[in-house]
C-alpha positions as CSV (number, residue, x, y, z in Angstrom):
1,M,105.1,72.1,219.4
2,N,103.3,75.4,218.4
3,F,106.1,77.8,218.7
4,E,103.6,80.4,217.6
5,G,102.4,81.1,221.5
6,S,105.8,81.7,222.8
7,K,104.8,84.5,224.8
8,D,108.0,86.4,223.5
9,F,107.4,85.3,219.9
10,E,106.6,89.4,218.7
11,T,110.2,90.0,219.7
12,K,112.3,86.5,218.2
13,S,114.8,87.6,215.8
14,V,114.0,84.7,212.8
15,W,116.5,82.9,213.5
16,R,115.6,81.8,216.7
17,A,112.0,81.5,216.0
18,E,113.4,79.1,212.9
19,W,115.1,76.9,215.5
20,E,112.7,76.3,217.9
21,R,110.1,75.3,215.2
22,I,112.2,73.0,213.8
23,L,114.8,71.5,216.7
24,F,112.6,71.7,220.3
25,P,110.3,69.1,218.9
26,Y,113.5,66.5,219.6
27,F,114.3,68.2,222.4
28,P,113.1,65.6,226.0
29,R,111.1,68.8,227.6
30,N,110.1,66.2,230.7
31,K,113.9,65.7,231.4
32,F,116.0,67.9,234.1
33,T,117.2,70.6,232.1
34,L,119.9,73.1,232.4
35,D,119.7,76.5,230.0
36,C,123.3,77.8,229.6
37,G,123.3,81.5,229.3
38,C,119.7,81.7,229.7
39,G,118.9,85.4,229.7
40,S,115.2,86.2,230.3
41,A,114.8,82.6,230.5
42,Y,112.9,82.2,227.4
43,Y,112.8,78.6,226.9
44,R,111.3,78.2,230.9
45,H,107.7,77.6,230.0
46,F,109.0,74.7,227.1
47,F,109.8,72.9,230.7
48,D,107.5,73.3,233.6
49,N,109.1,72.5,236.8
50,N,112.1,70.4,234.7
51,Y,114.3,73.8,234.3
52,V,117.3,75.8,236.1
53,G,118.5,78.9,234.4
54,L,122.4,79.6,234.5
55,D,123.7,82.7,233.5
56,I,126.1,85.4,235.0
57,Q,124.0,88.3,235.4
58,Q,122.4,89.9,238.7
59,H,118.7,89.7,237.7
60,F,116.5,86.8,236.9
61,P,112.4,86.5,236.6
62,K,110.6,85.8,239.7
63,N,109.4,82.5,238.6
64,G,111.3,79.7,238.6
65,V,115.0,78.2,239.8
66,Y,118.3,80.4,238.5
67,V,121.7,80.1,239.6
68,R,124.2,83.2,238.9
69,A,127.6,81.5,237.6
70,S,129.5,81.5,234.7
71,S,129.1,78.5,232.1
72,M,132.9,77.7,232.3
73,D,132.9,76.9,236.0
74,L,129.3,75.0,236.1
75,P,128.2,74.9,240.3
76,F,126.5,71.0,239.9
77,R,127.5,67.6,240.6
78,G,128.5,65.4,237.8
79,G,125.7,63.8,236.0
80,S,123.3,66.3,237.4
81,F,121.2,66.7,234.2
82,D,119.6,64.6,231.4
83,A,119.7,67.8,228.9
84,V,121.5,70.8,228.5
85,L,120.4,73.8,226.2
86,A,122.7,76.4,225.0
87,S,121.5,79.3,223.0
88,A,123.0,81.8,221.8
89,L,125.9,81.1,224.1
90,F,129.2,80.1,222.9
91,E,129.7,83.1,220.7
92,H,130.1,85.2,223.8
93,I,132.7,82.4,225.5
94,E,136.2,83.4,225.1
95,N,137.3,79.7,226.0
96,P,134.2,77.6,224.3
97,D,136.6,74.1,224.7
98,K,136.4,74.7,228.7
99,A,132.4,75.4,228.4
100,L,131.6,72.4,226.9
101,L,133.9,70.2,229.2
102,E,131.9,71.7,231.9
103,I,128.5,70.7,229.8
104,C,129.8,67.5,229.3
105,R,130.9,66.8,232.8
106,V,127.2,67.9,234.5
107,L,125.3,65.9,231.7
108,K,124.6,62.1,232.2
109,Q,125.5,59.5,230.1
110,E,122.9,59.7,227.0
111,G,122.1,63.1,228.0
112,C,121.3,65.7,225.0
113,I,122.8,68.7,224.7
114,I,121.3,71.5,221.9
115,L,123.7,74.3,220.8
116,G,122.4,76.9,218.8
117,T,124.3,80.4,217.7
118,P,124.5,83.0,215.6
119,S,126.6,81.8,211.8
120,R,129.7,83.6,211.3
121,Y,127.6,86.0,209.4
122,G,124.7,86.2,212.1
123,T,126.9,87.3,215.0
124,K,126.9,91.2,213.1
125,Y,123.4,91.5,214.4
126,E,124.6,90.5,218.3
127,T,124.3,93.3,220.8
128,L,126.7,91.7,223.0
129,K,130.4,91.3,223.0
130,T,131.1,88.5,220.7
131,F,134.2,86.4,220.1
132,R,133.6,84.6,217.0
133,G,130.3,82.9,215.2
134,Y,130.3,78.9,214.2
135,D,128.8,77.8,211.2
136,V,127.3,74.3,210.9
137,E,130.7,72.4,210.6
138,D,132.1,74.2,213.5
139,L,129.6,73.3,216.0
140,E,129.9,69.8,215.1
141,H,134.0,69.7,215.1
142,L,133.4,71.4,218.8
143,V,131.0,68.9,219.7
144,H,133.1,65.5,218.1
145,A,136.0,66.5,220.1
146,Y,133.7,65.6,223.5
147,K,132.3,62.4,222.2
148,F,129.0,63.7,221.5
149,L,126.9,62.2,218.6
150,V,125.2,64.7,216.5
151,K,121.8,63.4,215.5
152,R,120.7,66.4,213.6
153,R,121.8,69.6,212.2
154,F,120.4,72.5,210.6
155,K,121.1,76.3,209.1
156,V,118.6,78.5,210.0
157,G,117.6,82.1,208.9
158,G,118.4,82.2,205.2
159,V,118.8,85.1,202.6
160,F,115.1,86.4,203.7
161,A,115.9,86.2,207.4
162,I,119.0,88.2,206.9
163,V,117.2,90.9,204.6
164,F,114.6,90.8,207.3
165,A,117.5,91.5,209.7
166,E,119.1,94.1,207.8
167,I,115.9,96.5,207.1
168,E,115.0,96.4,210.8
169,N,118.6,96.8,212.3
170,I,118.3,100.2,209.7
171,F,115.1,101.6,211.8
172,K,117.0,100.3,215.7
173,R,119.6,103.1,214.3
174,N,117.4,105.7,214.4
175,L,115.5,104.6,218.3
176,R,117.1,105.6,221.6
177,V,116.5,102.9,223.9
178,V,117.3,102.1,227.9
179,K,120.4,99.3,228.1
180,H,119.6,96.3,230.0
181,E,121.9,94.9,232.6
182,L,122.2,91.9,230.3
183,S,120.9,92.8,226.6
184,S,119.6,90.3,224.3
185,F,120.2,89.7,220.9
186,E,116.5,89.5,220.1
187,G,116.5,93.1,220.9
188,E,113.5,93.4,223.7
189,Q,115.0,96.9,225.0
190,Y,113.7,98.1,221.5
191,Y,110.1,96.5,220.9
192,D,109.5,97.6,224.4
193,L,109.1,100.9,223.0
194,F,106.2,99.7,221.0
195,R,104.3,97.9,223.3
196,H,102.8,100.7,225.2
197,S,100.6,102.1,222.8
198,H,98.0,100.8,220.2
199,F,100.4,102.1,217.0
200,G,103.1,100.1,218.7
201,K,101.2,97.2,219.2
202,A,100.2,97.2,215.7
203,I,103.8,97.8,214.7
204,L,104.6,94.6,216.4
205,K,101.6,92.6,215.0
206,L,102.5,93.4,211.6
207,R,106.2,92.2,212.2
208,Q,105.1,89.1,213.9
209,I,103.0,88.7,210.0
210,I,106.7,89.1,208.1
211,L,108.4,86.9,210.4
212,H,106.0,84.0,209.6
213,L,106.4,84.7,205.6
214,T,110.1,85.3,206.5
215,I,110.2,81.9,207.7
216,V,107.6,80.2,205.7
217,M,110.0,81.8,202.6
218,D,113.3,80.3,204.1
219,T,112.1,77.3,204.6
220,A,110.3,76.4,200.9
221,I,113.3,77.7,199.3
222,P,116.1,75.9,200.8
223,F,119.3,78.3,199.8
224,R,121.5,78.0,202.9
225,V,124.9,79.9,201.2
226,L,124.4,82.7,204.2
227,Y,122.5,82.0,206.6
228,Q,122.3,83.9,210.5
229,G,122.2,80.9,212.7
230,A,123.9,77.1,213.0
231,C,122.1,74.5,215.7
232,I,123.0,70.9,216.4
233,F,121.3,68.2,218.8
234,A,123.5,66.1,219.7
235,I,124.1,62.8,222.6
236,K,126.4,62.5,224.8
237,R,128.2,59.0,224.3
238,D,129.8,56.9,226.5
239,T,133.2,58.0,227.0
240,D,134.5,54.0,226.5
241,E,133.1,53.6,222.8
């Protein structure tokens, strides 16, 4: 998958760019997919017409199918979806077990879930209220309780990504932005300031180059004592097994 072609790549955090690159090739994009906590529907273009976005926000993009509801009370029949995507969602949920129970209910047998969250360290870069961060082991423990079989697990956004994020935070503190109704972990409200001038676009292009370099270095040097994001790919097993 050419994750660089994503229209919002210039505003991605390092950990989200990295987890798309390493995890999305395993995700069945030809399957009917629910995106829980879809926000601005970053991933809709991966799924064509097989995509339903869900969030509690008031406004959604113009194109696509969206539902305003809570992930802890999904308005769908059991077994409605082949796959569920939950990216940067669970850290904002006070009762993750209830949300996962609902996700399990609307998934078909052998359906899959991609679950990605900031780690315990990565939550410091969040812009919304967070209850906790999840390390990979936390995510595995959470889904095992609901009979999911973990197929792949990843730690993304290592030491170089953390340094990158710290430097960006220094610059962001000096920027005045207009708050969105549902602000994003990616910080589009900051990068929107740069899109309206040639100088700003050059800054975003430079950021994109540095982002690529950061991902390459973090991938080449597998030092994951500290990391920004935890991600797992899991399959819903038959509850009778």
